[in-house]
mmCIF file of the N, C-alpha and C atoms, coordinates in Angstrom:
data_MODEL
# 
_entry.id   MODEL 
# 
loop_
_atom_site.group_PDB 
_atom_site.id 
_atom_site.type_symbol 
_atom_site.label_atom_id 
_atom_site.label_alt_id 
_atom_site.label_comp_id 
_atom_site.label_asym_id 
_atom_site.label_entity_id 
_atom_site.label_seq_id 
_atom_site.pdbx_PDB_ins_code 
_atom_site.Cartn_x 
_atom_site.Cartn_y 
_atom_site.Cartn_z 
_atom_site.occupancy 
_atom_site.B_iso_or_equiv 
_atom_site.pdbx_formal_charge 
_atom_site.auth_seq_id 
_atom_site.auth_comp_id 
_atom_site.auth_asym_id 
_atom_site.auth_atom_id 
_atom_site.pdbx_PDB_model_num 
ATOM 1   N N  . MET A 1 1  ? -9.957  -18.069 5.223   1.00 0.00 ? 1  MET A N  1 
ATOM 2   C CA . MET A 1 1  ? -9.086  -18.343 6.341   1.00 0.00 ? 1  MET A CA 1 
ATOM 3   C C  . MET A 1 1  ? -7.741  -17.648 6.110   1.00 0.00 ? 1  MET A C  1 
ATOM 4   N N  . TYR A 1 2  ? -7.196  -17.042 7.148   1.00 0.00 ? 2  TYR A N  1 
ATOM 5   C CA . TYR A 1 2  ? -5.933  -16.314 7.061   1.00 0.00 ? 2  TYR A CA 1 
ATOM 6   C C  . TYR A 1 2  ? -4.757  -17.283 6.963   1.00 0.00 ? 2  TYR A C  1 
ATOM 7   N N  . LYS A 1 3  ? -3.858  -17.001 6.013   1.00 0.00 ? 3  LYS A N  1 
ATOM 8   C CA . LYS A 1 3  ? -2.624  -17.770 5.869   1.00 0.00 ? 3  LYS A CA 1 
ATOM 9   C C  . LYS A 1 3  ? -1.475  -16.919 6.401   1.00 0.00 ? 3  LYS A C  1 
ATOM 10  N N  . HIS A 1 4  ? -0.578  -17.530 7.148   1.00 0.00 ? 4  HIS A N  1 
ATOM 11  C CA . HIS A 1 4  ? 0.572   -16.800 7.677   1.00 0.00 ? 4  HIS A CA 1 
ATOM 12  C C  . HIS A 1 4  ? 1.417   -16.264 6.528   1.00 0.00 ? 4  HIS A C  1 
ATOM 13  N N  . LYS A 1 5  ? 1.777   -14.989 6.621   1.00 0.00 ? 5  LYS A N  1 
ATOM 14  C CA . LYS A 1 5  ? 2.620   -14.350 5.614   1.00 0.00 ? 5  LYS A CA 1 
ATOM 15  C C  . LYS A 1 5  ? 3.884   -13.843 6.282   1.00 0.00 ? 5  LYS A C  1 
ATOM 16  N N  . SER A 1 6  ? 4.936   -13.782 5.516   1.00 0.00 ? 6  SER A N  1 
ATOM 17  C CA . SER A 1 6  ? 6.209   -13.288 6.021   1.00 0.00 ? 6  SER A CA 1 
ATOM 18  C C  . SER A 1 6  ? 6.668   -12.132 5.145   1.00 0.00 ? 6  SER A C  1 
ATOM 19  N N  . HIS A 1 7  ? 6.867   -10.981 5.764   1.00 0.00 ? 7  HIS A N  1 
ATOM 20  C CA . HIS A 1 7  ? 7.355   -9.803  5.051   1.00 0.00 ? 7  HIS A CA 1 
ATOM 21  C C  . HIS A 1 7  ? 8.584   -9.263  5.763   1.00 0.00 ? 7  HIS A C  1 
ATOM 22  N N  . LYS A 1 8  ? 9.433   -8.608  5.003   1.00 0.00 ? 8  LYS A N  1 
ATOM 23  C CA . LYS A 1 8  ? 10.619  -7.955  5.557   1.00 0.00 ? 8  LYS A CA 1 
ATOM 24  C C  . LYS A 1 8  ? 10.538  -6.464  5.267   1.00 0.00 ? 8  LYS A C  1 
ATOM 25  N N  . SER A 1 9  ? 11.037  -5.666  6.193   1.00 0.00 ? 9  SER A N  1 
ATOM 26  C CA . SER A 1 9  ? 11.090  -4.218  5.995   1.00 0.00 ? 9  SER A CA 1 
ATOM 27  C C  . SER A 1 9  ? 12.311  -3.859  5.148   1.00 0.00 ? 9  SER A C  1 
ATOM 28  N N  . ALA A 1 10 ? 12.460  -2.574  4.855   1.00 0.00 ? 10 ALA A N  1 
ATOM 29  C CA . ALA A 1 10 ? 13.595  -2.119  4.045   1.00 0.00 ? 10 ALA A CA 1 
ATOM 30  C C  . ALA A 1 10 ? 14.930  -2.440  4.705   1.00 0.00 ? 10 ALA A C  1 
ATOM 31  N N  . ASN A 1 11 ? 14.954  -2.491  6.042   1.00 0.00 ? 11 ASN A N  1 
ATOM 32  C CA . ASN A 1 11 ? 16.213  -2.810  6.725   1.00 0.00 ? 11 ASN A CA 1 
ATOM 33  C C  . ASN A 1 11 ? 16.302  -4.294  7.105   1.00 0.00 ? 11 ASN A C  1 
ATOM 34  N N  . SER A 1 12 ? 15.463  -5.118  6.470   1.00 0.00 ? 12 SER A N  1 
ATOM 35  C CA . SER A 1 12 ? 15.471  -6.581  6.596   1.00 0.00 ? 12 SER A CA 1 
ATOM 36  C C  . SER A 1 12 ? 14.961  -7.120  7.931   1.00 0.00 ? 12 SER A C  1 
ATOM 37  N N  . THR A 1 13 ? 14.296  -6.290  8.741   1.00 0.00 ? 13 THR A N  1 
ATOM 38  C CA . THR A 1 13 ? 13.671  -6.820  9.945   1.00 0.00 ? 13 THR A CA 1 
ATOM 39  C C  . THR A 1 13 ? 12.313  -7.409  9.582   1.00 0.00 ? 13 THR A C  1 
ATOM 40  N N  . SER A 1 14 ? 11.862  -8.365  10.365  1.00 0.00 ? 14 SER A N  1 
ATOM 41  C CA . SER A 1 14 ? 10.580  -9.011  10.106  1.00 0.00 ? 14 SER A CA 1 
ATOM 42  C C  . SER A 1 14 ? 9.428   -8.076  10.451  1.00 0.00 ? 14 SER A C  1 
ATOM 43  N N  . ILE A 1 15 ? 8.383   -8.116  9.624   1.00 0.00 ? 15 ILE A N  1 
ATOM 44  C CA . ILE A 1 15 ? 7.159   -7.367  9.893   1.00 0.00 ? 15 ILE A CA 1 
ATOM 45  C C  . ILE A 1 15 ? 6.149   -8.357  10.461  1.00 0.00 ? 15 ILE A C  1 
ATOM 46  N N  . ASN A 1 16 ? 5.570   -8.018  11.610  1.00 0.00 ? 16 ASN A N  1 
ATOM 47  C CA . ASN A 1 16 ? 4.646   -8.901  12.310  1.00 0.00 ? 16 ASN A CA 1 
ATOM 48  C C  . ASN A 1 16 ? 3.235   -8.755  11.744  1.00 0.00 ? 16 ASN A C  1 
ATOM 49  N N  . ILE A 1 17 ? 2.854   -9.652  10.827  1.00 0.00 ? 17 ILE A N  1 
ATOM 50  C CA . ILE A 1 17 ? 1.532   -9.632  10.204  1.00 0.00 ? 17 ILE A CA 1 
ATOM 51  C C  . ILE A 1 17 ? 0.564   -10.397 11.101  1.00 0.00 ? 17 ILE A C  1 
ATOM 52  N N  . ILE A 1 18 ? -0.566  -9.734  11.476  1.00 0.00 ? 18 ILE A N  1 
ATOM 53  C CA . ILE A 1 18 ? -1.532  -10.374 12.373  1.00 0.00 ? 18 ILE A CA 1 
ATOM 54  C C  . ILE A 1 18 ? -2.868  -10.672 11.700  1.00 0.00 ? 18 ILE A C  1 
ATOM 55  N N  . GLY A 1 19 ? -3.022  -10.278 10.437  1.00 0.00 ? 19 GLY A N  1 
ATOM 56  C CA . GLY A 1 19 ? -4.266  -10.547 9.725   1.00 0.00 ? 19 GLY A CA 1 
ATOM 57  C C  . GLY A 1 19 ? -4.329  -9.757  8.436   1.00 0.00 ? 19 GLY A C  1 
ATOM 58  N N  . GLU A 1 20 ? -5.517  -9.728  7.844   1.00 0.00 ? 20 GLU A N  1 
ATOM 59  C CA . GLU A 1 20 ? -5.712  -8.941  6.625   1.00 0.00 ? 20 GLU A CA 1 
ATOM 60  C C  . GLU A 1 20 ? -7.122  -8.376  6.628   1.00 0.00 ? 20 GLU A C  1 
ATOM 61  N N  . ILE A 1 21 ? -7.306  -7.295  5.869   1.00 0.00 ? 21 ILE A N  1 
ATOM 62  C CA . ILE A 1 21 ? -8.586  -6.609  5.804   1.00 0.00 ? 21 ILE A CA 1 
ATOM 63  C C  . ILE A 1 21 ? -8.759  -6.003  4.415   1.00 0.00 ? 21 ILE A C  1 
ATOM 64  N N  . GLN A 1 22 ? -9.992  -5.963  3.937   1.00 0.00 ? 22 GLN A N  1 
ATOM 65  C CA . GLN A 1 22 ? -10.264 -5.294  2.667   1.00 0.00 ? 22 GLN A CA 1 
ATOM 66  C C  . GLN A 1 22 ? -10.499 -3.816  2.958   1.00 0.00 ? 22 GLN A C  1 
ATOM 67  N N  . LEU A 1 23 ? -9.796  -2.951  2.230   1.00 0.00 ? 23 LEU A N  1 
ATOM 68  C CA . LEU A 1 23 ? -9.894  -1.503  2.413   1.00 0.00 ? 23 LEU A CA 1 
ATOM 69  C C  . LEU A 1 23 ? -10.292 -0.831  1.117   1.00 0.00 ? 23 LEU A C  1 
ATOM 70  N N  . GLU A 1 24 ? -11.021 0.259   1.237   1.00 0.00 ? 24 GLU A N  1 
ATOM 71  C CA . GLU A 1 24 ? -11.345 1.107   0.095   1.00 0.00 ? 24 GLU A CA 1 
ATOM 72  C C  . GLU A 1 24 ? -10.425 2.320   0.166   1.00 0.00 ? 24 GLU A C  1 
ATOM 73  N N  . ILE A 1 25 ? -9.629  2.529   -0.867  1.00 0.00 ? 25 ILE A N  1 
ATOM 74  C CA . ILE A 1 25 ? -8.690  3.644   -0.940  1.00 0.00 ? 25 ILE A CA 1 
ATOM 75  C C  . ILE A 1 25 ? -9.257  4.683   -1.901  1.00 0.00 ? 25 ILE A C  1 
ATOM 76  N N  . LYS A 1 26 ? -9.349  5.940   -1.446  1.00 0.00 ? 26 LYS A N  1 
ATOM 77  C CA . LYS A 1 26 ? -9.835  7.028   -2.300  1.00 0.00 ? 26 LYS A CA 1 
ATOM 78  C C  . LYS A 1 26 ? -8.750  8.093   -2.405  1.00 0.00 ? 26 LYS A C  1 
ATOM 79  N N  . ILE A 1 27 ? -8.304  8.353   -3.640  1.00 0.00 ? 27 ILE A N  1 
ATOM 80  C CA . ILE A 1 27 ? -7.301  9.387   -3.911  1.00 0.00 ? 27 ILE A CA 1 
ATOM 81  C C  . ILE A 1 27 ? -7.738  10.130  -5.157  1.00 0.00 ? 27 ILE A C  1 
ATOM 82  N N  . GLN A 1 28 ? -7.833  11.444  -5.067  1.00 0.00 ? 28 GLN A N  1 
ATOM 83  C CA . GLN A 1 28 ? -8.198  12.293  -6.210  1.00 0.00 ? 28 GLN A CA 1 
ATOM 84  C C  . GLN A 1 28 ? -9.461  11.794  -6.915  1.00 0.00 ? 28 GLN A C  1 
ATOM 85  N N  . GLY A 1 29 ? -10.462 11.368  -6.161  1.00 0.00 ? 29 GLY A N  1 
ATOM 86  C CA . GLY A 1 29 ? -11.703 10.900  -6.751  1.00 0.00 ? 29 GLY A CA 1 
ATOM 87  C C  . GLY A 1 29 ? -11.643 9.490   -7.308  1.00 0.00 ? 29 GLY A C  1 
ATOM 88  N N  . HIS A 1 30 ? -10.487 8.864   -7.265  1.00 0.00 ? 30 HIS A N  1 
ATOM 89  C CA . HIS A 1 30 ? -10.303 7.489   -7.747  1.00 0.00 ? 30 HIS A CA 1 
ATOM 90  C C  . HIS A 1 30 ? -10.467 6.549   -6.556  1.00 0.00 ? 30 HIS A C  1 
ATOM 91  N N  . THR A 1 31 ? -11.339 5.562   -6.681  1.00 0.00 ? 31 THR A N  1 
ATOM 92  C CA . THR A 1 31 ? -11.577 4.591   -5.614  1.00 0.00 ? 31 THR A CA 1 
ATOM 93  C C  . THR A 1 31 ? -11.109 3.217   -6.067  1.00 0.00 ? 31 THR A C  1 
ATOM 94  N N  . THR A 1 32 ? -10.403 2.533   -5.200  1.00 0.00 ? 32 THR A N  1 
ATOM 95  C CA . THR A 1 32 ? -9.944  1.178   -5.487  1.00 0.00 ? 32 THR A CA 1 
ATOM 96  C C  . THR A 1 32 ? -10.041 0.350   -4.211  1.00 0.00 ? 32 THR A C  1 
ATOM 97  N N  . LEU A 1 33 ? -10.257 -0.931  -4.354  1.00 0.00 ? 33 LEU A N  1 
ATOM 98  C CA . LEU A 1 33 ? -10.281 -1.847  -3.218  1.00 0.00 ? 33 LEU A CA 1 
ATOM 99  C C  . LEU A 1 33 ? -8.968  -2.608  -3.165  1.00 0.00 ? 33 LEU A C  1 
ATOM 100 N N  . ILE A 1 34 ? -8.448  -2.778  -1.956  1.00 0.00 ? 34 ILE A N  1 
ATOM 101 C CA . ILE A 1 34 ? -7.228  -3.557  -1.772  1.00 0.00 ? 34 ILE A CA 1 
ATOM 102 C C  . ILE A 1 34 ? -7.433  -4.544  -0.631  1.00 0.00 ? 34 ILE A C  1 
ATOM 103 N N  . LEU A 1 35 ? -6.729  -5.641  -0.681  1.00 0.00 ? 35 LEU A N  1 
ATOM 104 C CA . LEU A 1 35 ? -6.665  -6.571  0.432   1.00 0.00 ? 35 LEU A CA 1 
ATOM 105 C C  . LEU A 1 35 ? -5.354  -6.268  1.144   1.00 0.00 ? 35 LEU A C  1 
ATOM 106 N N  . ALA A 1 36 ? -5.454  -5.691  2.337   1.00 0.00 ? 36 ALA A N  1 
ATOM 107 C CA . ALA A 1 36 ? -4.274  -5.194  3.044   1.00 0.00 ? 36 ALA A CA 1 
ATOM 108 C C  . ALA A 1 36 ? -3.888  -6.118  4.189   1.00 0.00 ? 36 ALA A C  1 
ATOM 109 N N  . ASP A 1 37 ? -2.595  -6.305  4.365   1.00 0.00 ? 37 ASP A N  1 
ATOM 110 C CA . ASP A 1 37 ? -2.090  -7.016  5.536   1.00 0.00 ? 37 ASP A CA 1 
ATOM 111 C C  . ASP A 1 37 ? -2.082  -6.054  6.715   1.00 0.00 ? 37 ASP A C  1 
ATOM 112 N N  . VAL A 1 38 ? -2.401  -6.562  7.899   1.00 0.00 ? 38 VAL A N  1 
ATOM 113 C CA . VAL A 1 38 ? -2.397  -5.765  9.128   1.00 0.00 ? 38 VAL A CA 1 
ATOM 114 C C  . VAL A 1 38 ? -1.149  -6.143  9.913   1.00 0.00 ? 38 VAL A C  1 
ATOM 115 N N  . ALA A 1 39 ? -0.353  -5.132  10.274  1.00 0.00 ? 39 ALA A N  1 
ATOM 116 C CA . ALA A 1 39 ? 0.905   -5.367  10.991  1.00 0.00 ? 39 ALA A CA 1 
ATOM 117 C C  . ALA A 1 39 ? 0.929   -4.568  12.286  1.00 0.00 ? 39 ALA A C  1 
ATOM 118 N N  . THR A 1 40 ? 1.705   -5.056  13.243  1.00 0.00 ? 40 THR A N  1 
ATOM 119 C CA . THR A 1 40 ? 1.796   -4.387  14.545  1.00 0.00 ? 40 THR A CA 1 
ATOM 120 C C  . THR A 1 40 ? 3.046   -3.539  14.703  1.00 0.00 ? 40 THR A C  1 
ATOM 121 N N  . ASN A 1 41 ? 4.039   -3.734  13.874  1.00 0.00 ? 41 ASN A N  1 
ATOM 122 C CA . ASN A 1 41 ? 5.332   -3.101  14.133  1.00 0.00 ? 41 ASN A CA 1 
ATOM 123 C C  . ASN A 1 41 ? 5.853   -2.272  12.960  1.00 0.00 ? 41 ASN A C  1 
ATOM 124 N N  . ILE A 1 42 ? 4.988   -1.447  12.360  1.00 0.00 ? 42 ILE A N  1 
ATOM 125 C CA . ILE A 1 42 ? 5.470   -0.491  11.364  1.00 0.00 ? 42 ILE A CA 1 
ATOM 126 C C  . ILE A 1 42 ? 5.152   0.912   11.868  1.00 0.00 ? 42 ILE A C  1 
ATOM 127 N N  . ILE A 1 43 ? 5.858   1.911   11.359  1.00 0.00 ? 43 ILE A N  1 
ATOM 128 C CA . ILE A 1 43 ? 5.755   3.263   11.905  1.00 0.00 ? 43 ILE A CA 1 
ATOM 129 C C  . ILE A 1 43 ? 4.860   4.181   11.084  1.00 0.00 ? 43 ILE A C  1 
ATOM 130 N N  . THR A 1 44 ? 4.082   3.624   10.180  1.00 0.00 ? 44 THR A N  1 
ATOM 131 C CA . THR A 1 44 ? 3.185   4.419   9.358   1.00 0.00 ? 44 THR A CA 1 
ATOM 132 C C  . THR A 1 44 ? 1.807   3.763   9.354   1.00 0.00 ? 44 THR A C  1 
ATOM 133 N N  . ASP A 1 45 ? 0.787   4.541   9.014   1.00 0.00 ? 45 ASP A N  1 
ATOM 134 C CA . ASP A 1 45 ? -0.570  4.002   9.008   1.00 0.00 ? 45 ASP A CA 1 
ATOM 135 C C  . ASP A 1 45 ? -0.840  3.083   7.827   1.00 0.00 ? 45 ASP A C  1 
ATOM 136 N N  . LEU A 1 46 ? -0.207  3.372   6.680   1.00 0.00 ? 46 LEU A N  1 
ATOM 137 C CA . LEU A 1 46 ? -0.490  2.608   5.466   1.00 0.00 ? 46 LEU A CA 1 
ATOM 138 C C  . LEU A 1 46 ? 0.719   2.609   4.552   1.00 0.00 ? 46 LEU A C  1 
ATOM 139 N N  . LEU A 1 47 ? 1.022   1.455   3.979   1.00 0.00 ? 47 LEU A N  1 
ATOM 140 C CA . LEU A 1 47 ? 2.040   1.326   2.935   1.00 0.00 ? 47 LEU A CA 1 
ATOM 141 C C  . LEU A 1 47 ? 1.356   0.811   1.683   1.00 0.00 ? 47 LEU A C  1 
ATOM 142 N N  . LEU A 1 48 ? 1.515   1.515   0.589   1.00 0.00 ? 48 LEU A N  1 
ATOM 143 C CA . LEU A 1 48 ? 0.974   1.055   -0.689  1.00 0.00 ? 48 LEU A CA 1 
ATOM 144 C C  . LEU A 1 48 ? 2.105   0.368   -1.444  1.00 0.00 ? 48 LEU A C  1 
ATOM 145 N N  . GLY A 1 49 ? 1.893   -0.868  -1.838  1.00 0.00 ? 49 GLY A N  1 
ATOM 146 C CA . GLY A 1 49 ? 2.936   -1.659  -2.480  1.00 0.00 ? 49 GLY A CA 1 
ATOM 147 C C  . GLY A 1 49 ? 3.186   -1.267  -3.918  1.00 0.00 ? 49 GLY A C  1 
ATOM 148 N N  . ASN A 1 50 ? 4.330   -1.701  -4.429  1.00 0.00 ? 50 ASN A N  1 
ATOM 149 C CA . ASN A 1 50 ? 4.694   -1.412  -5.816  1.00 0.00 ? 50 ASN A CA 1 
ATOM 150 C C  . ASN A 1 50 ? 3.684   -1.966  -6.805  1.00 0.00 ? 50 ASN A C  1 
ATOM 151 N N  . ASP A 1 51 ? 3.048   -3.096  -6.479  1.00 0.00 ? 51 ASP A N  1 
ATOM 152 C CA . ASP A 1 51 ? 2.037   -3.644  -7.383  1.00 0.00 ? 51 ASP A CA 1 
ATOM 153 C C  . ASP A 1 51 ? 0.854   -2.689  -7.514  1.00 0.00 ? 51 ASP A C  1 
ATOM 154 N N  . TRP A 1 52 ? 0.388   -2.126  -6.398  1.00 0.00 ? 52 TRP A N  1 
ATOM 155 C CA . TRP A 1 52 ? -0.724  -1.165  -6.434  1.00 0.00 ? 52 TRP A CA 1 
ATOM 156 C C  . TRP A 1 52 ? -0.298  0.126   -7.133  1.00 0.00 ? 52 TRP A C  1 
ATOM 157 N N  . ILE A 1 53 ? 0.906   0.595   -6.850  1.00 0.00 ? 53 ILE A N  1 
ATOM 158 C CA . ILE A 1 53 ? 1.425   1.826   -7.457  1.00 0.00 ? 53 ILE A CA 1 
ATOM 159 C C  . ILE A 1 53 ? 1.484   1.684   -8.978  1.00 0.00 ? 53 ILE A C  1 
ATOM 160 N N  . ALA A 1 54 ? 2.003   0.563   -9.473  1.00 0.00 ? 54 ALA A N  1 
ATOM 161 C CA . ALA A 1 54 ? 2.098   0.350   -10.921 1.00 0.00 ? 54 ALA A CA 1 
ATOM 162 C C  . ALA A 1 54 ? 0.722   0.192   -11.555 1.00 0.00 ? 54 ALA A C  1 
ATOM 163 N N  . GLU A 1 55 ? -0.148  -0.578  -10.922 1.00 0.00 ? 55 GLU A N  1 
ATOM 164 C CA . GLU A 1 55 ? -1.482  -0.834  -11.473 1.00 0.00 ? 55 GLU A CA 1 
ATOM 165 C C  . GLU A 1 55 ? -2.321  0.441   -11.569 1.00 0.00 ? 55 GLU A C  1 
ATOM 166 N N  . ASN A 1 56 ? -2.078  1.395   -10.677 1.00 0.00 ? 56 ASN A N  1 
ATOM 167 C CA . ASN A 1 56 ? -2.875  2.619   -10.636 1.00 0.00 ? 56 ASN A CA 1 
ATOM 168 C C  . ASN A 1 56 ? -2.150  3.835   -11.202 1.00 0.00 ? 56 ASN A C  1 
ATOM 169 N N  . ASN A 1 57 ? -1.031  3.615   -11.883 1.00 0.00 ? 57 ASN A N  1 
ATOM 170 C CA . ASN A 1 57 ? -0.274  4.686   -12.553 1.00 0.00 ? 57 ASN A CA 1 
ATOM 171 C C  . ASN A 1 57 ? -0.001  5.864   -11.628 1.00 0.00 ? 57 ASN A C  1 
ATOM 172 N N  . VAL A 1 58 ? 0.617   5.572   -10.519 1.00 0.00 ? 58 VAL A N  1 
ATOM 173 C CA . VAL A 1 58 ? 0.885   6.577   -9.497  1.00 0.00 ? 58 VAL A CA 1 
ATOM 174 C C  . VAL A 1 58 ? 2.223   7.261   -9.760  1.00 0.00 ? 58 VAL A C  1 
ATOM 175 N N  . ILE A 1 59 ? 2.237   8.581   -9.590  1.00 0.00 ? 59 ILE A N  1 
ATOM 176 C CA . ILE A 1 59 ? 3.473   9.366   -9.616  1.00 0.00 ? 59 ILE A CA 1 
ATOM 177 C C  . ILE A 1 59 ? 3.725   9.825   -8.186  1.00 0.00 ? 59 ILE A C  1 
ATOM 178 N N  . ILE A 1 60 ? 4.925   9.580   -7.692  1.00 0.00 ? 60 ILE A N  1 
ATOM 179 C CA . ILE A 1 60 ? 5.276   9.960   -6.328  1.00 0.00 ? 60 ILE A CA 1 
ATOM 180 C C  . ILE A 1 60 ? 6.228   11.143  -6.375  1.00 0.00 ? 60 ILE A C  1 
ATOM 181 N N  . ASP A 1 61 ? 5.826   12.243  -5.736  1.00 0.00 ? 61 ASP A N  1 
ATOM 182 C CA . ASP A 1 61 ? 6.656   13.444  -5.615  1.00 0.00 ? 61 ASP A CA 1 
ATOM 183 C C  . ASP A 1 61 ? 7.200   13.460  -4.187  1.00 0.00 ? 61 ASP A C  1 
ATOM 184 N N  . SER A 1 62 ? 8.333   12.800  -3.990  1.00 0.00 ? 62 SER A N  1 
ATOM 185 C CA . SER A 1 62 ? 8.890   12.652  -2.645  1.00 0.00 ? 62 SER A CA 1 
ATOM 186 C C  . SER A 1 62 ? 9.232   13.971  -1.964  1.00 0.00 ? 62 SER A C  1 
ATOM 187 N N  . PRO A 1 63 ? 9.904   14.923  -2.648  1.00 0.00 ? 63 PRO A N  1 
ATOM 188 C CA . PRO A 1 63 ? 10.233  16.175  -1.956  1.00 0.00 ? 63 PRO A CA 1 
ATOM 189 C C  . PRO A 1 63 ? 8.996   16.923  -1.440  1.00 0.00 ? 63 PRO A C  1 
ATOM 190 N N  . GLN A 1 64 ? 7.908   16.881  -2.198  1.00 0.00 ? 64 GLN A N  1 
ATOM 191 C CA . GLN A 1 64 ? 6.691   17.583  -1.793  1.00 0.00 ? 64 GLN A CA 1 
ATOM 192 C C  . GLN A 1 64 ? 5.765   16.708  -0.941  1.00 0.00 ? 64 GLN A C  1 
ATOM 193 N N  . ARG A 1 65 ? 6.099   15.424  -0.818  1.00 0.00 ? 65 ARG A N  1 
ATOM 194 C CA . ARG A 1 65 ? 5.300   14.459  -0.059  1.00 0.00 ? 65 ARG A CA 1 
ATOM 195 C C  . ARG A 1 65 ? 3.877   14.352  -0.601  1.00 0.00 ? 65 ARG A C  1 
ATOM 196 N N  . HIS A 1 66 ? 3.760   14.245  -1.940  1.00 0.00 ? 66 HIS A N  1 
ATOM 197 C CA . HIS A 1 66 ? 2.478   14.096  -2.617  1.00 0.00 ? 66 HIS A CA 1 
ATOM 198 C C  . HIS A 1 66 ? 2.507   12.863  -3.506  1.00 0.00 ? 66 HIS A C  1 
ATOM 199 N N  . ILE A 1 67 ? 1.329   12.285  -3.722  1.00 0.00 ? 67 ILE A N  1 
ATOM 200 C CA . ILE A 1 67 ? 1.190   11.259  -4.747  1.00 0.00 ? 67 ILE A CA 1 
ATOM 201 C C  . ILE A 1 67 ? 0.075   11.676  -5.691  1.00 0.00 ? 67 ILE A C  1 
ATOM 202 N N  . PHE A 1 68 ? 0.221   11.304  -6.950  1.00 0.00 ? 68 PHE A N  1 
ATOM 203 C CA . PHE A 1 68 ? -0.749  11.647  -7.983  1.00 0.00 ? 68 PHE A CA 1 
ATOM 204 C C  . PHE A 1 68 ? -1.096  10.389  -8.760  1.00 0.00 ? 68 PHE A C  1 
ATOM 205 N N  . LEU A 1 69 ? -2.366  10.257  -9.103  1.00 0.00 ? 69 LEU A N  1 
ATOM 206 C CA . LEU A 1 69 ? -2.799  9.186   -9.991  1.00 0.00 ? 69 LEU A CA 1 
ATOM 207 C C  . LEU A 1 69 ? -2.992  9.782   -11.363 1.00 0.00 ? 69 LEU A C  1 
ATOM 208 N N  . THR A 1 70 ? -2.409  9.135   -12.370 1.00 0.00 ? 70 THR A N  1 
ATOM 209 C CA . THR A 1 70 ? -2.564  9.612   -13.737 1.00 0.00 ? 70 THR A CA 1 
ATOM 210 C C  . THR A 1 70 ? -3.628  8.780   -14.428 1.00 0.00 ? 70 THR A C  1 
ATOM 211 N N  . ASP A 1 71 ? -4.185  9.307   -15.491 1.00 0.00 ? 71 ASP A N  1 
ATOM 212 C CA . ASP A 1 71 ? -5.194  8.574   -16.254 1.00 0.00 ? 71 ASP A CA 1 
ATOM 213 C C  . ASP A 1 71 ? -4.504  7.457   -17.009 1.00 0.00 ? 71 ASP A C  1 
ATOM 214 N N  . LYS A 1 72 ? -4.834  6.210   -16.706 1.00 0.00 ? 72 LYS A N  1 
ATOM 215 C CA . LYS A 1 72 ? -4.132  5.079   -17.313 1.00 0.00 ? 72 LYS A CA 1 
ATOM 216 C C  . LYS A 1 72 ? -4.464  4.861   -18.776 1.00 0.00 ? 72 LYS A C  1 
ATOM 217 N N  . TYR A 1 73 ? -5.393  5.634   -19.324 1.00 0.00 ? 73 TYR A N  1 
ATOM 218 C CA . TYR A 1 73 ? -5.772  5.465   -20.723 1.00 0.00 ? 73 TYR A CA 1 
ATOM 219 C C  . TYR A 1 73 ? -5.131  6.503   -21.635 1.00 0.00 ? 73 TYR A C  1 
ATOM 220 N N  . TYR A 1 74 ? -4.346  7.421   -21.084 1.00 0.00 ? 74 TYR A N  1 
ATOM 221 C CA . TYR A 1 74 ? -3.697  8.458   -21.896 1.00 0.00 ? 74 TYR A CA 1 
ATOM 222 C C  . TYR A 1 74 ? -2.214  8.430   -21.681 1.00 0.00 ? 74 TYR A C  1 
# 
């Protein structure tokens, strides 16, 4: 059963969460499952949270608009 969640955007406005869905994310041959919140009022298709970024050893190259997953065992 869905529980109401409250999230705030970077500019402190409320994000309208309407549900959640399990998604399979594939990046550079790496597949992971996430439980994603579904929102109606954000301007991007997907936001990956800091918890997912840290758990998957992600490097973000903002100027080039790329993300890389590093091998977490090396």
